[in-house]
N, C-alpha and C positions, 0 to 999 in steps of 0.2 A: 320463567325463571331460567337463571342460569347455572352451569352445571354441576357447582358447587351445592347450591340452593337444592337442587333434584336428587344431590344424591345423599347431602343429610336428610333430605323426606322419606329418601328410600330406604336408611339407615334406622331413621328413626321410626317408622314401620312398622320394622321388622323386631324392634325392643318393643314397641307394644302392644305385638301380637304376646309377647313373653314375657309381659310386666303390666301386671292390673293392679287395681288397690280396691283397697275393701272400705267399711264406716272404718271397721277396728284396727286396718292396717294400709291406710292411705298409699297412692302414689307419690313420692314428692319429685314433680317434673321441675326442669331446668330450664328458663329461655334466655340464651347469652344473645344481646343486640351487642352492637358497636361501644355505646359508653354507658349502656348498664345490663344489672341481672335481672333476672324476675324468677321468684323462685314459689310453689304452691303447692300447698298437700292435698289429694284430686281424690273422692271417693268415686270408681268408676261404678260402683251399681248403681247407683242414686245417679251421677251425674250431674256432683256436687263436688266446689269446692270449698271445702274446710277452714283451711285458712290460707294466708299470702303472705310475704315479702317482698320489699326490691329495695334495689340500691335507690331509688328515688322517694323512700318512708323517708319523714322526715328527722327520725331519731339517726336513723346511718346516714342519711345525705352530708346530718353536720355534722362529720365527720370528715378528719382529714386523712388521705394517703390513697394508695393505689387504687385500681380497680381490683386486686386481686383480693386485699386487704378488704376490701368493702364488701367482695363477697364473703368474705371469711362472715361477718356479719350479718349480711345478708340471714346467711344459715344459721347464724346463734337465733336471732331474731325470728326467725321461725320453730326453732326449735320452743321456745319462750310459749311462743304462740301453740301451740303444739300441748304444750304439758299443761297449760291454763284447761285446754280441753279437756285433757287427760288422754292425749295419745302416746304411748313409749317407741312405738314401732311404727315405721313405714317400709315401702320399697320404692329404690331409688332408680327415677329414667334421666338419662343424660340427655335424653330430647336428640340423638343426632352426634349428639359433638364429642372429642376426644373424653376420655376420664381423665382432663391435665388441666392444670390453670386455674382458671375462675371456677370449670364446669367443679372440681376436685376443691377450690378453698370453700363454697357453699358444702360439700358433703363434712367436710372437717367441721366446720363452722355449727352445722348440725349436728354432728356427733359428740362434741365437746357439749353442745348446749343440754344432751341428754337423750336425743332420739338414736333408736339403736335401728342398724339396716345394712 
């Protein structure tokens, strides 16, 4: 791993020591690649992903816009899936990324979709 990835991993592990998800209040985990963004709701007690959304999903990928705009749609899509499962709250895990840009857009989209964190 290069220095940048190592640093992000150390930050990510520090966050994971503090943030944990349950079945009632799952962890909203964000992964950002150069081209896409992925978000999932995770129950850490059982080690299960409850819902997931990404910019590769057909309904999101069909939209035109910047990567930040698509990230907001990913957050909204995840919120829709969460409400369908009866979940209203979660804890946000920024995954070692700065809470800025695409990561913030996912959080904003999820909040507008009805998730509280």
